[in-house]
C-alpha angles and dihedrals in degrees: 000000000000117000116261095245090056094058129088111232093203091055092049091049092047091051092049093047091048096052091044090053090050090057092042090053090051089050096052124107119196130197116258095225136036114247111186092179090063102029113210112221089207086080086068103036095045092066093068100063089053087076090073101095095037088053091054092049094047090049091052092050092047093052101038112033096065096047124107112214139129122271089246093054093045097050094040090058092048091049095054097038101043115012098046096051090041091055093044095049090047089059089051092052092046090050094049102036101030092227125146116279097232093045091050092045090054095044091080089071094174092068099056088047096050092044090054088052088052089054091059094040095095090055091046089051090055090052092049094048092055098041139065125247091255090057091055091045090051090055090051091050092049090049091050092051098042102037102030116019107035096051089055093048096048124359107221136156089252093052105020123189095206117041138154119292096226123138095256091055092045091054089052091047097049107030089086090061088048091056093040092059089054091047093054094054097044106042129061106249112206112239093347097184092054092043092050091053091050091049093050094046091044091050093051094047093045092049093049095047092043093050091051092048095048092045093051088053090058100050092274094299103148111260118214095193094106091049092064118114094243098043110127091242091053091051091054093044094047092047090050094051093047092048091047092054093044097046095046098044105029111127093002131119135198110251097200106083094206094051090044091052090049093051091050092047094050093044092049090050094049096106091047090049088053090055100041102042094082088056091050089050089052090051091051090050091050095050102031102026090243137042094224098075093176113068098166138068096058134221091025097049090097090059092049093047089047090053091051093050091042092052093044091049093051091044092056091046092048088058099044093042088065083084105081098212092049091049091049095051104035102037 
């Protein structure tokens, strides 16, 4: 494990928040229809967990794009840190669930997408090295307009709202987040704490209004369009959360050694938590009849259930990772 002084607190916090939001998103239950007479606050709170995948992608871009290393070093690190655990956890899922190996391997859709972004990272590094920060920012703005905003304003063949979910399209959809993470950690953002608050609030409001508008256009059947990872509201919200974490924790450390060790341990186990939490949810369903053990305190029950699954997942991993070979393969 890396020494504490070598770690970036903001990166550890961002990783922890991202994986917690993944589990919260998977714990959320939304109404089937829109009822404006009895407004459901879940329409507001559900927009926040959708920042989970964008946070992971922005974090990767922030940490990788500015590095100088050989192709061999770069891909060797990705192989050991991503592909080996992915393959190992796939075997676990196949053994427990009896599903096909290839189908299970592909079910963790985030991993093929992020690995494809890794494949184009060397080329993106060359672009960054020979461009100014404003050039990179301009690319991000064009991506935001073309991939996120325009399809929601007017769905056309040139800027379609609904497209295939193939890897090429996913790289197009997420490479803007990849660049945005790098932009945030390399340029001086004016009044970052204020800007992050504006972005988060703007994202939540945009998502809520957009969801209501889209739902009303489909006979009040709840639309999930504004809960997509590349929805314009999600871009604003994700950028705001990332910037909040970065601006409040950049250059800081945790003084308490026990808390610091806990943060590092959870952050290091984030990928394993991503893999194991569906199994923990299945265990909860087996023993309790449902994996959402808290069915009260709406609309924040999803956050509480997410915290329970998150804690249980890390607890199981903390125990099994006492075995060195297991820790080396599955983390």
